[in-house]
C-alpha positions in Angstrom: -16.1 3.2 -15.4 -14.3 5.2 -18.1 -14.9 8.3 -20.1 -12.9 10.1 -22.8 -12.0 13.7 -23.6 -12.1 14.9 -27.2 -9.4 16.6 -29.3 -10.3 20.3 -29.2 -7.1 21.1 -31.1 -5.3 18.2 -32.8 -2.2 20.3 -33.2 -1.7 20.2 -29.5 -1.2 16.4 -29.6 2.5 16.8 -30.4 3.1 19.3 -27.5 5.2 17.9 -24.6 3.1 16.6 -21.7 3.8 15.9 -18.1 2.0 13.9 -15.5 0.1 16.1 -13.0 -2.4 15.5 -10.2 -5.4 17.9 -10.1 -7.3 18.3 -6.8 -10.7 20.0 -7.1 -12.4 21.9 -4.5 -15.3 20.0 -2.8 -18.3 20.1 -5.1 -20.3 22.4 -2.9 -17.5 24.8 -2.7 -16.8 25.2 -6.5 -17.8 28.2 -8.6 -19.6 25.7 -10.8 -21.5 23.3 -8.5 -23.6 21.7 -11.3 -20.9 20.4 -13.6 -19.0 17.2 -12.9 -15.2 17.5 -12.4 -14.4 15.4 -15.5 -16.6 17.7 -17.6 -14.8 20.7 -16.2 -11.5 19.0 -17.2 -12.5 18.1 -20.7 -13.8 21.6 -21.4 -10.3 22.9 -20.5 -8.0 20.5 -22.2 -7.3 19.4 -25.7 -5.4 16.2 -25.1 -7.1 12.9 -25.9 -7.7 11.1 -22.6 -9.4 8.0 -21.3 -10.5 8.5 -17.7 -10.7 5.4 -15.5 -12.7 5.5 -12.3 -10.0 4.3 -9.9 -12.5 3.2 -7.2 -14.6 1.2 -9.6 -11.9 -0.8 -11.4 -12.8 -4.4 -11.1 -10.6 -7.0 -9.4 -11.6 -10.4 -10.5 -11.8 -13.0 -7.7 -10.5 -16.6 -8.0 -7.4 -18.0 -9.6 -9.1 -18.7 -12.9 -10.5 -15.2 -13.1 -7.3 -13.6 -12.1 -5.9 -14.5 -15.5 -8.2 -11.9 -16.9 -7.4 -9.3 -14.2 -8.5 -5.7 -14.8 -5.7 -3.3 -15.7 -5.1 0.2 -17.1 -4.5 -0.3 -20.8 -3.0 2.0 -23.4 -0.2 4.5 -23.3 0.4 6.1 -19.9 0.0 9.7 -21.2 -3.5 8.8 -22.6 -4.8 7.4 -19.3 -6.2 9.5 -16.4 -7.4 8.2 -13.0 -10.5 9.7 -11.5 -10.6 9.4 -7.7 -14.4 9.6 -7.4 -14.6 10.4 -3.7 -16.2 13.5 -2.1 -13.4 13.7 0.5 -10.7 13.4 -2.2 -11.8 14.9 -5.5 -8.6 14.1 -7.4 -7.9 13.4 -11.1 -4.4 12.5 -12.4 -3.5 12.8 -16.1 -0.8 14.1 -18.5 -1.2 17.6 -19.9 0.6 20.2 -21.9 2.0 23.4 -20.3 -0.8 25.4 -21.8 -3.4 23.1 -20.3 -1.7 23.1 -16.9 -1.7 26.9 -16.9 -5.4 27.0 -17.8 -6.3 24.6 -15.0 -4.3 26.6 -12.4 -6.5 29.6 -13.2 -9.7 27.6 -12.9 -11.8 28.7 -9.8 -13.1 25.1 -9.4 -9.6 23.7 -8.8 -7.7 23.7 -5.5 -4.3 22.6 -6.8 -2.4 21.3 -9.8 0.7 19.4 -8.7 3.4 17.6 -10.5 3.2 13.8 -10.2 6.4 12.0 -8.9 7.9 8.6 -8.3 7.7 6.2 -5.4 9.8 3.1 -5.1 9.8 -0.4 -3.6 12.1 -0.3 -0.5 14.3 -3.4 -0.3 17.7 -2.8 1.1 19.4 -5.6 -0.8 18.9 -8.2 -3.5 17.4 -11.7 -2.9 19.4 -14.3 -1.0 18.7 -18.0 -1.8 20.2 -19.7 1.2 18.4 -21.8 3.8 15.5 -22.6 1.5 12.4 -24.2 3.1 11.8 -27.9 2.6 9.1 -28.2 0.0 7.6 -31.2 1.7 7.4 -29.5 5.1 6.1 -26.2 6.4 8.7 -23.5 7.5 7.7 -20.7 9.9 10.1 -17.8 9.0 12.1 -16.4 11.9 10.3 -13.0 11.7 6.8 -14.7 11.9 7.9 -16.4 15.1 9.7 -13.3 16.4 6.4 -11.3 16.5 4.7 -14.3 18.2 2.2 -15.0 15.4 1.9 -18.8 15.9 0.9 -18.3 19.5 -2.0 -16.1 18.2 -3.4 -18.6 15.7 -5.6 -20.2 18.3 -7.5 -16.9 18.6 -7.2 -15.7 15.0 -5.5 -16.4 11.7 -6.9 -13.3 10.0 -9.7 -15.2 8.3 -11.7 -13.0 6.0 -9.8 -9.8 6.8 -9.1 -8.0 3.5 -5.5 -6.9 3.1 -4.4 -5.0 0.1 -0.7 -5.2 -0.9 -0.1 -2.0 -2.8 3.1 -3.0 -4.5 4.5 -4.6 -7.7 1.6 -7.1 -7.9 1.4 -10.7 -6.6 2.1 -14.0 -8.3 -1.2 -15.5 -7.4 -0.2 -18.9 -8.9 2.4 -19.4 -6.1 1.3 -22.5 -4.2 1.6 -20.7 -0.9 -0.5 -17.8 -2.1 -3.1 -19.1 -4.5 -5.6 -20.0 -1.7 -5.6 -16.6 -0.2 -5.3 -14.2 -3.1 -8.9 -13.2 -3.7 -8.5 -10.4 -6.3 -6.0 -8.2 -8.2 -6.1 -4.9 -10.0 -3.4 -2.9 -11.8 -3.0 0.9 -11.9 0.2 0.7 -13.8 -0.7 1.4 -17.5 0.2 -1.5 -19.7 0.9 -4.0 -17.0 -1.4 -6.6 -15.4 -1.4 -7.2 -11.6 0.9 -10.3 -12.1 4.2 -9.5 -10.3 7.1 -9.2 -12.7 9.5 -7.9 -10.1 9.3 -10.1 -6.8 8.8 -7.4 -4.2 5.0 -7.6 -4.0 5.0 -11.4 -3.9 7.6 -11.4 -1.1 5.5 -8.9 1.0 2.3 -10.9 0.3 3.9 -14.1 1.6 4.9 -12.5 4.9 1.4 -11.3 5.4 -0.6 -14.3 4.3 1.2 -17.4 3.0 -1.2 -20.2 3.7 -0.8 -23.2 6.0 -0.8 -25.9 3.4 2.0 -28.4 4.4 4.7 -26.9 2.1 6.9 -23.8 1.8 6.4 -21.0 4.3 3.7 -19.6 6.6 2.6 -15.9 6.8 1.7 -13.9 9.9 -2.0 -14.2 9.1 -2.3 -17.4 7.1 -6.0 -17.1 6.4 -6.2 -13.4 5.5 -7.8 -12.4 2.2 -5.0 -10.9 0.0 -5.6 -8.4 -2.8 -2.9 -7.4 -5.3 -3.2 -3.7 -6.0 -0.4 -3.0 -8.4 0.9 0.6 -8.1 4.6 -0.1 -8.8 5.7 -1.4 -12.2 7.8 -4.4 -12.9 10.9 -2.2 -12.6 10.0 -1.4 -8.9 8.9 2.2 -9.3 5.5 3.9 -9.9 3.8 7.3 -9.9 2.2 8.8 -6.8 -0.9 9.0 -8.9 -1.0 5.2 -9.1 -0.8 5.0 -5.3 -3.6 7.5 -4.9 -5.8 5.6 -7.4 -5.0 2.3 -5.5 -6.0 3.8 -2.2 -9.3 5.0 -3.7 -9.9 1.4 -4.9 -9.2 0.2 -1.3 -11.9 2.5 0.1 -14.5 1.5 -2.5 -13.8 -2.2 -2.1 -13.9 -2.3 1.7 -10.3 -3.2 2.2 -9.4 -3.3 6.0 -5.6 -3.0 5.8 -3.5 -1.4 3.1 0.2 -2.5 3.2 2.5 -0.1 1.5 6.1 -1.2 1.3 7.1 1.8 -0.8 8.2 5.3 -0.3 9.7 8.4 -1.7 10.0 12.2 -1.4 8.6 15.1 -3.4 5.1 14.1 -2.7 2.0 16.1 -3.9 -0.4 17.3 -1.2 -3.0 15.2 -3.0 -1.4 12.1 -1.5 -2.0 13.3 2.1 -5.6 14.1 1.1 -6.1 10.6 -0.2 -4.4 8.9 2.9 -6.5 11.0 5.2 -9.7 10.1 3.3 -8.8 6.4 3.3 -8.1 6.3 7.0 -11.3 8.3 7.8 -13.2 5.7 5.7 -11.9 2.9 7.9 -8.8 1.6 6.2 -5.8 0.9 8.4 -2.7 2.3 6.5 0.7 0.6 7.2 3.9 1.7 5.4 7.6 1.1 5.4 9.5 3.8 7.2 12.2 3.9 4.6 15.8 2.7 4.1 17.4 6.1 4.8 19.5 5.0 7.8 22.8 5.8 6.0 21.6 9.2 4.9 20.2 10.7 8.1 17.3 8.3 8.8 14.4 10.5 7.9 11.1 8.6 7.5 9.8 8.7 3.9 6.3 9.3 2.6 3.6 8.0 2.9 4.9 6.6 6.3 5.6 10.2 7.4 1.9 11.1 7.5 0.0 11.1 10.8 -2.7 8.7 9.7 -0.2 6.1 8.4 1.7 3.6 10.6 5.4 3.9 9.8 7.3 0.7 10.5 11.1 0.6 11.1 13.1 -2.6 10.8 15.0 -4.7 13.3 17.1 -7.8 13.0 16.5 -11.2 14.7 18.4 -9.8 17.8 16.0 -6.8 18.0 18.7 -4.4 17.0 17.6 -1.5 14.7 18.8 -2.3 11.2 21.6 0.0 9.9 19.5 0.9 6.8 16.3 1.6 8.7 14.7 5.1 8.8 13.9 6.4 12.3 12.4 9.5 13.7 9.3 11.1 15.3 6.9 9.4 12.8 7.9 5.8 13.6 5.0 4.0 15.3 6.1 0.3 15.4 9.0 -1.9 14.4 9.2 -5.4 13.0 11.7 -7.9 11.5 13.2 -6.6 8.3 16.6 -8.3 7.9 17.0 -11.5 5.9 13.3 -12.2 5.8 12.3 -15.5 4.1 9.2 -15.4 2.0 7.6 -16.2 -1.3 8.9 -15.1 -4.7 7.4 -15.4 -8.2 7.5 -18.8 -9.9 6.8 -20.8 -6.8 10.1 -20.1 -5.1 11.4 -18.6 -1.9 14.1 -16.1 -1.1 15.3 -13.6 1.5 15.1 -9.9 1.3 16.0 -7.1 3.7 14.4 -3.6 4.1 11.7 -1.7 5.9 9.6 -3.1 3.0 10.0 -6.5 4.7 9.1 -5.1 8.2 5.9 -3.4 7.0 4.0 -6.7 6.0 4.8 -8.2 9.5 2.7 -5.3 11.0 0.0 -5.6 8.3 -0.3 -9.3 9.0 -0.4 -8.7 12.8 -3.2 -6.2 12.2 -5.1 -8.8 10.3 -4.7 -11.3 13.1 -5.8 -8.7 15.7 -8.8 -7.7 13.6 -9.8 -11.3 13.2 -9.9 -11.6 17.0 -11.7 -8.2 17.4 -14.0 -8.1 14.4 -16.1 -5.2 15.5 -13.1 -2.9 16.2 -12.4 0.2 14.1 -9.1 0.9 12.3 -8.2 3.4 15.1 -8.8 0.7 17.8 -6.7 -1.8 15.9 -3.9 0.8 15.6 -4.1 1.6 19.3 -4.1 -2.1 20.2 -1.0 -2.8 18.2 0.8 0.1 19.8 -0.3 -0.7 23.4 0.6 -4.4 23.1 3.9 -4.0 21.4 7.1 -5.4 23.0 9.1 -2.4 24.1 12.7 -2.5 22.8 14.0 0.9 23.7 13.3 3.4 26.5 10.0 2.9 28.3 7.1 4.1 26.1 7.8 5.5 22.7 11.2 6.2 21.1 12.2 7.3 17.6 14.0 4.0 16.7 11.4 1.4 17.6 8.2 3.5 18.1 6.1 1.8 20.7 8.0 -1.4 20.2 8.1 -4.6 18.1 4.6 -5.6 17.0 3.3 -8.6 19.1 0.5 -10.5 17.2 -0.2 -12.7 20.2 -0.8 -9.9 22.6 -2.8 -7.9 20.1 -5.1 -10.9 19.3 -5.4 -11.9 23.0 -6.3 -8.6 24.6 -9.7 -8.7 26.1 -10.9 -5.5 24.4 -9.5 -3.1 21.7 -7.6 -0.3 23.4 -9.9 2.7 23.7 -7.4 5.6 23.5 -4.9 6.4 20.8 -1.2 6.7 21.3 -0.9 6.9 17.5 1.9 9.2 16.4 3.3 11.3 19.3 
């Protein structure tokens, strides 16, 4: 699961280092086809480094076990993530300028790129009005708006694995404890427990359980996995997201919900998203909260193989903060969304971050009703059954329309052809 490099020159330990993402050529296309990529790295660098196999990091199942959840430990500059996939031979680590220069000249390496930051995408702080009654069950407006309750006779998403790539999840929350099946952290020094609130809020929208109290999620029997790629401050490195997606591939996650975004992305992120989608993972991301600054969709939602979700309010009007553009595929409720927060409470958040988990939950409901469908078929089904809100067909504000969980679950067969991104 982990390997370490040795100090070739201890004097280099004090040299400034920066986080980079190294993409290797496919093994059969390297100048050295017999040497493992980590061996190639350790021969070229002098920095002490512990490499963690991102795909093999263990997420412990069960509430008791989650107290001992796997995480990346140590100082961030001493930890590297190895994405051990043929389709995405990527390693992220922190190196000195001299080491970076040496790797850029290595014939086995395709690219050495600077890492960067991605962020949780709420548009405003929590609002604590209109709290659910603890002794009763509240169906949030957004869950009703996409017609989830009408779909529950066909599917509640039972057994469909949904990873929430975010700030973690508070798995002790009474509305989430039954459905959180595992957790893993790719943020060095932090466990997968949510110390922010963003991830727990998104998780509740996807899969808060029907248990007689609190709120209900879109897919109330889905299996939730906390994949922590954003720190408790709400930001994280692109390398953490890449590692988290590799974990999703290895652990047979069906749906990856990414309520995060940013710019300045490395090409390695596209490589990883493509590899994850091609491996069968349905990728759903917030379009971004750039409405006031031009509206461009942020990464990773901008990628072709990722569903970008814009946000509408309860009247089906595009939210003023919502990104829009040619990459938008679907829209969903994202204004004053009521959901779970850490510590057993409830609160409202707004943002395309809140719209994204509505689509991820609807995908889980649809997949529960069409269990032998592929991720492409579920994507097509969501697009073809969406409730059109703009011009007929696709448009840059709403995509193919507001996701409709009932129609997607009730369709007789998964849609055979792909609208996907126009």
